MIPARO-408005 format. One line per field, with one value per residue (C-alpha): residue in three letters; y, z, x. Coordinates in Angstrom, 1 decimal, decimal comma. Layout:
// residues N
residu (ALA | ...) $
north (Y | ...) $
up (Z | ...) $
east (X | ...) $
// end
This chain:
// residues 372
residu (MET | THR | ASN | THR | SER | MET | ASN | THR | GLN | PRO | GLN | PRO | LYS | PRO | TRP | ILE | LEU | GLY | ILE | HIS | ALA | TYR | THR | PRO | GLY | LYS | SER | LYS | ALA | SER | ASP | GLY | ARG | ALA | LEU | VAL | LYS | LEU | SER | ALA | ASN | GLU | ASN | PRO | LEU | GLY | THR | SER | PRO | ALA | ALA | LEU | GLU | ALA | LEU | GLU | ALA | ALA | ARG | GLY | GLU | ALA | ALA | THR | TYR | PRO | ASP | PRO | GLY | ALA | ILE | ALA | LEU | ARG | GLU | ALA | LEU | GLY | GLY | LEU | HIS | GLY | LEU | ASP | PRO | ALA | ARG | ILE | VAL | CYS | GLY | THR | GLY | SER | ASP | GLU | LEU | LEU | ASN | LEU | ALA | ALA | GLN | GLY | PHE | ALA | GLY | PRO | GLY | ASP | GLU | VAL | VAL | PHE | ALA | ARG | HIS | SER | PHE | ALA | VAL | TYR | ASP | ILE | ALA | ALA | ARG | ARG | CYS | GLY | ALA | ASN | PRO | VAL | GLU | VAL | ALA | ASP | ARG | ASP | TYR | THR | ALA | ASP | ILE | ASP | ALA | LEU | LEU | GLY | ALA | VAL | GLY | ASP | ALA | THR | ARG | VAL | VAL | PHE | LEU | ALA | ASN | PRO | ASN | ASN | PRO | THR | GLY | THR | TRP | LEU | PRO | PRO | ALA | GLU | VAL | GLU | ARG | LEU | HIS | ALA | GLY | LEU | PRO | ALA | HIS | VAL | LEU | LEU | VAL | VAL | ASP | GLU | ALA | TYR | GLY | GLU | TYR | VAL | ASP | PRO | ALA | HIS | GLN | ARG | ALA | ALA | PHE | GLU | LEU | ALA | GLY | ARG | HIS | ASP | ASN | VAL | LEU | VAL | THR | ARG | THR | PHE | SER | LYS | ILE | TYR | GLY | LEU | ALA | ALA | GLU | ARG | VAL | GLY | TRP | ALA | TYR | GLY | ALA | THR | GLY | LEU | VAL | ASP | VAL | LEU | ASN | ARG | ILE | ARG | GLY | PRO | PHE | ASN | VAL | THR | ALA | SER | GLY | GLN | ALA | ALA | GLY | ILE | ALA | ALA | LEU | SER | ASP | GLN | SER | PHE | VAL | GLU | ARG | SER | ARG | ALA | HIS | ASN | SER | ALA | GLU | ARG | ALA | ARG | LEU | ALA | GLU | ALA | ILE | ALA | ALA | LEU | GLY | ASN | HIS | GLY | LEU | ARG | ALA | VAL | PRO | SER | GLU | ALA | ASN | PHE | LEU | LEU | VAL | LEU | PHE | GLU | GLY | GLU | LEU | LYS | ALA | GLU | THR | ALA | LEU | GLU | ALA | LEU | ALA | GLY | GLU | GLY | TYR | ALA | VAL | ARG | HIS | LEU | PRO | GLY | GLN | GLY | LEU | PRO | HIS | GLY | LEU | ARG | ILE | THR | ILE | GLY | LYS | SER | ALA | ASP | MET | ASP | ARG | VAL | ILE | ALA | CYS | LEU | ARG | ARG | LEU | CYS | GLY | GLU | ALA | ALA) $
north (0,0 | 3,3 | 6,0 | 9,3 | 11,2 | 11,7 | 12,1 | 9,5 | 10,1 | 11,5 | 15,1 | 17,6 | 20,2 | 23,1 | 25,2 | 23,4 | 24,2 | 28,2 | 27,6 | 29,0 | 26,8 | 28,5 | 29,8 | 30,0 | 32,1 | 31,6 | 30,0 | 29,7 | 32,1 | 31,6 | 29,6 | 28,0 | 29,4 | 28,8 | 32,9 | 33,8 | 33,4 | 36,5 | 35,5 | 33,2 | 35,5 | 33,1 | 34,0 | 34,9 | 34,1 | 30,6 | 29,0 | 28,5 | 26,5 | 24,8 | 24,2 | 22,1 | 20,0 | 19,1 | 18,2 | 16,3 | 14,1 | 13,5 | 11,8 | 8,5 | 9,1 | 8,3 | 5,3 | 6,4 | 8,5 | 11,7 | 12,5 | 13,2 | 16,2 | 18,0 | 18,4 | 19,1 | 21,6 | 23,6 | 23,8 | 25,3 | 27,6 | 28,4 | 29,2 | 31,7 | 33,4 | 33,1 | 31,0 | 28,1 | 24,8 | 23,5 | 26,1 | 26,0 | 23,5 | 22,7 | 22,3 | 22,0 | 25,1 | 27,9 | 27,3 | 23,8 | 26,0 | 28,5 | 26,5 | 24,3 | 27,5 | 28,0 | 24,6 | 24,4 | 27,2 | 28,0 | 25,9 | 26,3 | 29,9 | 31,0 | 34,6 | 34,4 | 37,9 | 39,8 | 42,4 | 42,9 | 42,4 | 39,7 | 36,7 | 34,2 | 31,2 | 33,2 | 32,8 | 29,2 | 28,9 | 29,8 | 28,2 | 24,9 | 24,7 | 25,9 | 29,0 | 32,6 | 34,6 | 38,4 | 40,5 | 44,1 | 47,1 | 48,3 | 51,8 | 53,0 | 48,9 | 48,9 | 46,5 | 49,0 | 48,4 | 50,5 | 48,9 | 45,6 | 46,2 | 46,9 | 44,0 | 41,2 | 40,4 | 37,6 | 35,1 | 36,1 | 33,5 | 34,2 | 37,4 | 36,9 | 39,7 | 39,0 | 41,8 | 42,5 | 42,0 | 39,6 | 40,9 | 44,4 | 44,8 | 46,8 | 45,9 | 47,6 | 49,0 | 46,7 | 49,1 | 49,1 | 45,3 | 45,7 | 47,7 | 45,0 | 42,5 | 44,7 | 45,2 | 41,9 | 39,8 | 37,0 | 34,0 | 35,8 | 33,9 | 37,0 | 34,9 | 37,3 | 35,5 | 36,5 | 34,8 | 38,0 | 38,6 | 38,3 | 40,9 | 44,0 | 45,6 | 43,0 | 45,8 | 44,8 | 40,9 | 39,9 | 42,1 | 39,3 | 36,6 | 39,2 | 39,9 | 35,7 | 35,0 | 37,3 | 35,9 | 33,4 | 33,9 | 35,0 | 33,0 | 34,1 | 32,0 | 31,9 | 29,7 | 28,8 | 29,4 | 32,5 | 34,8 | 30,7 | 29,7 | 26,7 | 26,4 | 23,5 | 21,8 | 23,3 | 23,6 | 26,5 | 27,0 | 28,7 | 30,4 | 30,6 | 29,9 | 26,2 | 25,6 | 27,1 | 24,5 | 21,5 | 22,2 | 22,6 | 19,3 | 17,6 | 17,7 | 18,5 | 15,6 | 12,9 | 13,4 | 16,4 | 17,9 | 15,7 | 14,7 | 16,5 | 19,9 | 19,6 | 19,2 | 21,6 | 24,1 | 23,5 | 23,8 | 27,3 | 28,3 | 28,4 | 29,9 | 33,6 | 35,6 | 34,6 | 35,4 | 39,1 | 39,0 | 38,1 | 40,9 | 43,3 | 42,6 | 42,5 | 46,3 | 47,8 | 46,2 | 47,0 | 50,3 | 50,7 | 49,3 | 51,5 | 54,6 | 53,7 | 53,1 | 56,6 | 58,3 | 56,7 | 58,4 | 60,5 | 57,7 | 56,5 | 54,0 | 53,7 | 51,0 | 50,5 | 50,6 | 47,4 | 45,9 | 42,4 | 41,0 | 42,1 | 45,3 | 45,9 | 48,1 | 49,7 | 51,0 | 53,3 | 55,7 | 54,5 | 51,5 | 48,7 | 46,0 | 43,3 | 45,0 | 45,5 | 41,8 | 40,8 | 43,0 | 41,3 | 38,4 | 39,1 | 39,8 | 36,8 | 37,5 | 36,1 | 38,5 | 38,0 | 39,7 | 39,9 | 39,9 | 38,0 | 39,4 | 42,4 | 44,0 | 44,1 | 47,1 | 45,8 | 43,4 | 42,2 | 41,8 | 40,1 | 41,4 | 39,6 | 39,6 | 42,9 | 42,0 | 41,1 | 44,5 | 46,1 | 44,3 | 44,6 | 48,6 | 48,8 | 47,2 | 49,2 | 52,4 | 51,5 | 50,9 | 54,4 | 56,0 | 56,6 | 56,1 | 52,5) $
up (0,5 | -0,8 | 1,9 | 0,2 | 4,0 | 6,6 | 9,0 | 11,9 | 12,8 | 11,5 | 10,3 | 10,7 | 8,1 | 7,7 | 8,4 | 11,6 | 13,3 | 13,1 | 15,4 | 18,8 | 20,6 | 22,4 | 26,0 | 28,9 | 31,3 | 34,6 | 38,1 | 39,9 | 41,5 | 40,8 | 43,6 | 43,6 | 45,0 | 43,5 | 42,8 | 42,0 | 38,1 | 36,5 | 33,5 | 31,8 | 30,9 | 32,6 | 34,5 | 37,8 | 38,6 | 37,5 | 35,9 | 35,7 | 37,9 | 35,0 | 33,6 | 36,5 | 36,7 | 33,3 | 33,8 | 36,6 | 34,6 | 32,1 | 33,6 | 33,1 | 29,7 | 30,1 | 27,9 | 25,2 | 22,3 | 21,7 | 18,8 | 16,3 | 15,0 | 17,9 | 16,3 | 19,6 | 20,6 | 16,8 | 17,0 | 20,7 | 19,1 | 16,1 | 18,6 | 20,5 | 17,7 | 14,8 | 13,0 | 10,7 | 12,5 | 9,4 | 8,9 | 12,1 | 12,8 | 16,8 | 17,7 | 20,4 | 21,8 | 19,3 | 18,8 | 16,7 | 14,0 | 13,6 | 13,0 | 10,9 | 8,8 | 7,7 | 7,1 | 5,0 | 2,7 | 2,9 | 2,5 | 1,8 | -0,5 | 1,0 | 3,2 | 6,2 | 7,5 | 10,2 | 12,7 | 15,2 | 18,9 | 17,9 | 18,8 | 19,2 | 17,5 | 14,4 | 14,0 | 15,1 | 12,6 | 9,4 | 10,1 | 10,8 | 7,4 | 5,7 | 4,9 | 5,9 | 8,8 | 7,9 | 10,6 | 9,6 | 11,6 | 13,9 | 15,1 | 18,6 | 19,8 | 16,9 | 14,3 | 11,1 | 8,4 | 5,9 | 7,1 | 6,7 | 2,7 | 2,3 | 3,3 | 1,2 | -1,6 | -4,8 | -2,6 | 0,2 | 1,4 | 4,9 | 7,5 | 10,5 | 12,7 | 16,7 | 17,3 | 20,3 | 19,8 | 22,4 | 24,2 | 23,9 | 24,2 | 21,7 | 19,3 | 16,0 | 15,1 | 12,6 | 10,0 | 9,9 | 9,9 | 6,8 | 5,3 | 5,7 | 4,1 | 1,1 | 0,3 | 0,2 | -2,9 | -2,2 | -2,8 | 0,7 | 3,9 | 6,6 | 9,9 | 12,6 | 16,0 | 18,6 | 21,7 | 23,2 | 21,5 | 24,6 | 26,4 | 23,9 | 24,3 | 23,0 | 20,2 | 18,0 | 18,3 | 15,7 | 13,1 | 12,3 | 11,5 | 9,6 | 7,7 | 6,9 | 6,2 | 3,0 | 2,3 | 1,2 | 2,7 | 6,4 | 9,2 | 13,0 | 15,4 | 19,2 | 22,4 | 25,2 | 27,6 | 28,2 | 29,6 | 29,5 | 31,9 | 30,2 | 29,9 | 31,1 | 28,5 | 25,2 | 23,4 | 20,4 | 17,5 | 13,9 | 11,8 | 7,9 | 4,6 | 3,9 | 1,7 | 5,1 | 7,2 | 4,8 | 4,4 | 8,3 | 9,0 | 6,6 | 8,7 | 12,3 | 14,8 | 14,6 | 17,7 | 18,6 | 21,2 | 24,6 | 25,9 | 28,6 | 26,9 | 24,6 | 27,5 | 29,5 | 26,7 | 25,8 | 29,2 | 29,9 | 26,5 | 28,2 | 31,1 | 29,9 | 33,3 | 34,1 | 30,8 | 32,0 | 35,5 | 34,2 | 31,4 | 33,8 | 36,5 | 33,5 | 33,0 | 36,2 | 37,5 | 33,8 | 34,3 | 37,6 | 37,1 | 34,0 | 36,7 | 38,8 | 35,8 | 34,7 | 37,8 | 37,6 | 34,1 | 35,9 | 37,0 | 32,9 | 33,4 | 30,8 | 30,4 | 26,6 | 26,1 | 26,5 | 25,5 | 26,5 | 30,1 | 30,9 | 30,3 | 28,6 | 31,1 | 29,7 | 32,2 | 30,2 | 32,5 | 35,5 | 36,9 | 34,3 | 33,8 | 35,5 | 38,4 | 38,7 | 38,1 | 40,6 | 42,7 | 41,8 | 42,4 | 45,5 | 46,6 | 45,1 | 41,9 | 38,4 | 35,6 | 32,1 | 31,1 | 27,0 | 25,6 | 23,1 | 21,7 | 21,3 | 24,5 | 27,0 | 28,5 | 29,1 | 31,8 | 30,6 | 33,7 | 33,7 | 35,4 | 39,0 | 41,5 | 43,1 | 46,0 | 43,9 | 41,7 | 45,5 | 46,0 | 42,1 | 42,3 | 45,3 | 44,4 | 42,0 | 43,9 | 46,3 | 43,5 | 42,1 | 45,6 | 45,9 | 48,7 | 48,5) $
east (-0,1 | 1,6 | 1,1 | 0,0 | 0,2 | 2,9 | -0,4 | -0,5 | -3,6 | -7,2 | -7,0 | -10,1 | -11,0 | -8,8 | -11,6 | -12,7 | -9,0 | -10,2 | -13,2 | -12,4 | -15,0 | -17,8 | -17,3 | -20,4 | -20,2 | -18,9 | -20,5 | -17,4 | -14,9 | -11,1 | -11,1 | -13,9 | -16,3 | -20,2 | -21,3 | -24,8 | -24,7 | -25,4 | -23,3 | -26,0 | -29,2 | -30,8 | -34,7 | -33,8 | -37,2 | -36,8 | -39,2 | -43,5 | -44,8 | -47,0 | -43,9 | -42,1 | -45,1 | -45,3 | -41,1 | -42,1 | -44,9 | -42,4 | -39,7 | -42,2 | -41,7 | -37,8 | -37,6 | -39,5 | -38,2 | -39,8 | -42,0 | -39,6 | -41,0 | -42,2 | -46,0 | -48,3 | -45,3 | -45,5 | -49,4 | -48,8 | -46,9 | -48,3 | -51,7 | -49,9 | -48,2 | -50,7 | -48,4 | -48,3 | -47,3 | -45,7 | -43,6 | -42,3 | -39,7 | -37,9 | -34,1 | -31,9 | -32,2 | -31,8 | -28,0 | -29,2 | -31,0 | -28,6 | -26,1 | -28,4 | -29,1 | -25,4 | -25,0 | -28,1 | -27,3 | -23,2 | -20,4 | -17,1 | -16,0 | -19,1 | -19,6 | -21,7 | -22,2 | -22,7 | -22,3 | -18,7 | -20,2 | -22,6 | -23,6 | -20,3 | -22,6 | -22,5 | -18,6 | -18,5 | -21,2 | -20,2 | -16,7 | -18,2 | -19,6 | -17,0 | -18,0 | -16,1 | -17,1 | -17,4 | -17,9 | -19,3 | -18,4 | -21,0 | -22,2 | -22,3 | -22,2 | -25,8 | -25,7 | -25,4 | -27,9 | -25,6 | -22,3 | -23,7 | -25,4 | -22,3 | -20,2 | -22,9 | -21,6 | -22,0 | -20,5 | -22,7 | -25,2 | -26,2 | -27,1 | -27,6 | -28,9 | -29,3 | -32,3 | -31,8 | -28,7 | -26,3 | -24,1 | -24,7 | -28,6 | -29,2 | -32,7 | -33,6 | -37,0 | -39,1 | -38,5 | -34,4 | -34,7 | -37,4 | -34,7 | -31,7 | -34,0 | -35,1 | -31,3 | -30,4 | -30,9 | -32,9 | -31,1 | -29,4 | -30,9 | -31,6 | -31,6 | -33,6 | -32,2 | -34,7 | -33,5 | -34,3 | -37,6 | -40,4 | -38,8 | -39,5 | -42,3 | -45,2 | -46,4 | -43,4 | -42,8 | -44,8 | -42,8 | -40,3 | -42,5 | -44,8 | -41,5 | -41,3 | -44,7 | -44,2 | -40,8 | -39,0 | -35,6 | -35,8 | -36,0 | -37,0 | -35,3 | -36,5 | -35,6 | -37,5 | -33,9 | -34,3 | -37,8 | -39,0 | -36,8 | -36,3 | -32,7 | -31,7 | -34,2 | -32,7 | -35,6 | -35,9 | -37,6 | -37,9 | -40,3 | -40,0 | -41,2 | -41,4 | -38,9 | -36,6 | -38,2 | -37,8 | -34,2 | -33,6 | -35,4 | -33,6 | -30,5 | -31,8 | -30,7 | -33,9 | -35,7 | -33,5 | -36,2 | -37,0 | -40,4 | -39,7 | -38,1 | -41,3 | -43,6 | -42,5 | -42,5 | -46,5 | -46,9 | -45,0 | -46,3 | -49,8 | -48,8 | -48,4 | -49,1 | -45,7 | -44,3 | -45,3 | -44,1 | -40,6 | -40,7 | -42,0 | -39,5 | -36,6 | -37,9 | -37,7 | -34,9 | -32,7 | -33,8 | -32,8 | -29,4 | -29,0 | -30,5 | -27,1 | -25,2 | -26,0 | -25,5 | -21,8 | -20,9 | -18,6 | -16,2 | -16,6 | -19,1 | -21,7 | -24,7 | -25,3 | -28,9 | -30,6 | -34,1 | -32,7 | -32,0 | -28,7 | -26,8 | -23,8 | -21,5 | -18,8 | -15,8 | -14,1 | -12,5 | -9,8 | -12,0 | -11,2 | -13,8 | -11,2 | -11,5 | -15,4 | -14,9 | -13,3 | -14,7 | -18,3 | -17,0 | -15,5 | -19,6 | -20,7 | -21,9 | -20,7 | -20,7 | -19,7 | -16,1 | -16,1 | -12,8 | -13,2 | -15,9 | -13,6 | -15,5 | -12,2 | -13,8 | -17,5 | -19,2 | -22,6 | -24,8 | -27,4 | -30,6 | -31,6 | -33,2 | -34,2 | -31,7 | -29,0 | -29,2 | -29,5 | -25,8 | -23,9 | -25,2 | -23,7 | -20,4 | -20,0 | -20,8 | -17,9 | -15,7 | -16,6 | -15,6 | -19,4 | -21,6 | -23,3) $
// end
């Protein structure tokens, strides 16, 4: 046998080696102490009691494969949002669906476009299928529609837009999303990632669905991990034209949403009072934290305007983000430092319980030399 290679082990595709694995938010201090996790944008109110009851009831189905098509969950989603269940596909969190969108419509030599300071998974999704990630300059931590459109070329196949954006929290109104779509060629897929969509004013929550309902090249993704408090169950979903959904169904994992996840998702959708309480709590506590940061502006602190369940706090003066990170850990809190996403001067702080926000605010005030 002729030895055609000097390799002594299987070699990955070259584009795989360009991936930097996703880094989750920390939950422990450097000395191993458990911290209150304000680093992963989880719901501080927990999970709907109805969803918890459904999870408990689903334990008896552990030996049985789940419904591969998540039919009942899709019907519940369609009923709540006024959408055709046939145009919905469910996934292992919205992360699976974001990766499948890139895999299904882009490949080696193609380009996947997204704004700077966007969700880290977009770069991974592009590289995973051999496509080239194209990161486009933003405007004061907000996606710049003109810059995104200017980056679209012959090789572009997918454009990702997180709205609200993670990790900045910024949000583009429906007219701007429409403008982005209007400037794209029909063969380019626009993925509107609405993981934090339920935190936005309900008056604007249907806009992306309506855009996807009118066009064949728009996919909207959402998740149960945030406002529904089901992060551990890994349940996400996407809505789009039947052609898009067909592609995702062809390549998604079989039985990709667990029986317990499907049951909990259905129950969570039935408890919209929990969603409303979560949104109201988030809005009030986010405003309170933003006001406290604004009061420290003369010390170089600034909060990026957010429509999500977190604030990106920028440290642009003498107080450094690293110093605040350690001080907050000393107070028992884990927040997200983001040097890997070009934000070494920023801390993303999840909105927690009221008492947690009291302590975070007091810590930041003390660091700035202000009375706590």
